[in-house]
C-alpha positions as CSV (number, residue, x, y, z in Angstrom):
1,M,117.5,88.2,102.6
2,L,116.1,86.5,98.9
3,K,112.6,88.1,99.6
4,L,114.2,91.0,101.1
5,V,115.7,92.1,98.1
6,I,113.2,90.8,95.8
7,V,110.4,93.0,97.7
8,V,112.8,95.8,97.3
9,L,112.9,95.5,93.3
10,S,109.3,95.3,93.0
11,L,109.2,98.3,94.9
12,C,111.6,100.5,92.8
13,Y,109.9,99.2,89.4
14,P,108.5,102.1,88.3
15,F,112.1,103.5,88.5
16,L,113.7,100.5,86.9
17,V,112.0,100.2,83.9
18,Y,111.9,104.2,83.3
19,W,115.9,104.0,83.7
20,G,115.8,101.2,81.2
21,L,114.0,102.5,78.7
22,Q,116.2,105.8,78.7
23,H,119.2,102.6,78.1
24,Y,117.7,99.4,76.5
25,D,115.2,98.6,74.2
26,A,111.7,97.4,76.1
27,R,112.0,93.6,74.6
28,M,115.7,93.3,76.5
29,L,113.8,94.5,79.4
30,L,110.4,92.6,79.6
31,P,113.0,88.8,80.6
32,V,114.0,91.3,83.5
33,L,110.4,91.2,84.2
34,L,109.5,87.8,83.9
35,I,112.7,87.5,86.2
36,L,111.4,89.9,88.7
37,L,107.9,87.8,89.0
38,S,109.4,84.2,89.0
39,L,111.4,85.3,91.8
40,R,108.3,86.7,94.1
41,W,106.4,83.3,92.9
42,L,109.3,81.2,93.8
43,V,109.7,83.4,97.9
44,G,106.1,83.9,97.9
45,D,104.3,81.8,101.1
46,K,100.8,82.5,100.3
47,T,98.9,80.9,97.9
48,S,96.5,84.0,96.7
49,E,100.2,85.7,96.5
50,R,101.4,82.9,94.1
51,K,98.1,83.5,91.6
52,I,98.5,87.1,91.6
53,I,101.7,87.0,91.0
54,I,101.6,84.3,88.0
55,A,98.0,86.6,86.5
56,T,100.2,89.8,86.6
57,L,103.2,87.1,84.4
58,L,100.5,86.2,81.8
59,G,99.0,89.7,81.9
60,V,102.3,91.4,81.0
61,V,103.3,88.8,78.4
62,M,100.0,89.1,76.8
63,I,99.9,92.7,76.7
64,A,103.8,92.8,75.8
65,F,103.3,90.4,72.3
66,V,99.7,92.1,70.9
67,W,100.5,96.0,72.1
68,G,104.2,96.2,72.4
69,Y,106.4,95.7,74.7
70,Q,106.7,99.0,76.6
71,L,103.2,98.6,77.1
72,G,103.8,95.6,79.2
73,L,106.2,96.8,81.2
74,K,104.0,99.5,82.0
75,F,101.2,97.3,82.7
76,Y,102.5,95.5,85.9
77,P,101.2,98.0,88.2
78,V,98.2,97.7,86.4
79,M,98.2,93.8,87.0
80,M,99.1,94.0,90.4
81,N,96.5,96.0,91.3
82,L,93.8,93.7,88.9
83,G,95.0,91.1,91.0
84,F,94.9,92.7,94.5
85,L,90.8,93.7,93.1
86,I,89.9,90.7,92.2
87,L,91.5,89.0,95.6
88,F,89.5,91.5,97.8
89,A,86.0,91.4,95.9
90,S,85.8,88.2,95.6
91,S,86.1,87.4,99.2
92,L,83.4,90.1,100.0
93,I,81.3,88.2,97.9
94,S,82.8,84.7,99.0
95,P,83.3,85.5,102.8
96,P,85.3,85.5,105.0
97,S,86.7,89.2,103.7
98,V,91.0,88.9,103.0
99,V,90.5,91.2,106.0
100,E,88.9,89.2,108.5
101,R,91.1,86.1,107.8
102,L,94.4,88.8,108.4
103,A,92.0,90.0,111.9
104,R,91.7,86.4,112.7
105,V,95.2,85.6,111.7
106,K,96.2,87.6,115.4
107,E,92.8,86.8,116.6
108,A,90.4,83.9,116.4
109,D,87.5,85.0,117.8
110,L,86.4,88.3,116.3
111,P,83.1,90.1,117.7
112,E,79.9,90.6,115.5
113,H,81.3,94.6,114.7
114,V,84.6,93.8,114.4
115,I,83.6,91.0,111.5
116,A,81.5,94.0,110.2
117,Y,84.4,96.2,110.0
118,T,86.7,94.1,108.3
119,E,83.9,93.7,105.6
120,K,83.5,97.1,105.3
121,V,87.5,98.1,104.8
122,T,88.1,94.9,102.3
123,F,85.9,97.3,100.5
124,V,87.4,100.4,100.9
125,W,90.9,98.8,99.6
126,S,89.4,97.0,96.7
127,I,87.7,100.5,95.4
128,F,91.6,101.3,96.0
129,F,92.9,98.8,93.9
130,F,90.1,100.0,91.1
131,M,91.0,103.6,91.3
132,N,94.6,102.7,91.4
133,G,94.8,100.3,88.5
134,S,93.0,102.4,86.4
135,I,95.0,105.4,87.2
136,A,97.9,103.3,86.7
137,G,96.9,101.7,83.4
138,F,95.5,105.7,82.1
139,T,99.7,106.5,82.9
140,A,101.0,104.1,81.0
141,L,98.4,104.5,77.7
142,Y,98.6,108.6,77.7
143,A,101.4,109.8,80.1
144,S,104.7,110.0,79.5
145,E,107.4,108.0,81.1
146,K,108.3,110.5,83.7
147,T,104.6,110.9,84.8
148,W,104.1,107.1,84.8
149,M,107.0,106.7,86.8
150,L,106.5,109.4,89.4
151,Y,102.6,108.2,89.8
152,N,103.7,104.2,90.1
153,G,106.8,104.4,91.6
154,F,106.3,107.4,94.4
155,I,102.0,108.6,94.9
156,A,100.6,105.3,94.3
157,Y,102.8,104.3,97.1
158,I,102.5,107.4,98.9
159,L,98.5,106.7,99.0
160,I,98.9,103.2,100.1
161,G,100.7,104.9,102.8
162,I,97.5,106.8,103.7
163,L,95.4,104.4,103.6
164,A,97.3,102.0,105.2
165,A,98.2,104.6,108.4
166,A,93.6,106.2,108.3
167,E,92.5,101.9,108.8
168,W,95.6,101.5,111.4
169,L,93.9,104.5,113.4
170,I,90.0,103.9,113.0
171,R,91.2,100.5,113.7
172,Q,92.4,101.5,117.5
173,R,88.9,103.1,117.5
174,V,87.0,100.4,116.3
175,R,88.9,97.9,118.8
176,R,88.0,100.3,121.7
177,E,84.5,99.7,121.2
178,T,84.4,96.0,122.3
């Protein structure tokens, strides 16, 4: 139950920050983010997920202290995308890819064409995380708080859903080719 609450709070993060910045100083909100990230780390069940959370935590704190608390708060989505980009892209350099590892949980013996497909999907997700993180960074630096919230709290999730759905449809076709 705690994990579900933390995931929901994480998904609502841009809305919480937007609301919080309208009512409180960013300096007061940063500890809330640090607590949320610490809780995510505690309930995280994968080493890679925990590494991304630690890197995000350190990145947000560094940005907050160097460039301001508000920017630190707004860079949370950037840091998460950067963490996932590093995780996915590095798995292409040092196989097996992230998507192949996930696929092998369900099916240990993967045909060669499926392994090739998982590498392509991992590459596509890497590009997505790069682009999504870049847009998140742009909105944090140059856009209004409303635009930042709209992109990072709504549009980015829609894009993730579209990419995941498209990948699922393509995967069904690749599976039939076996």
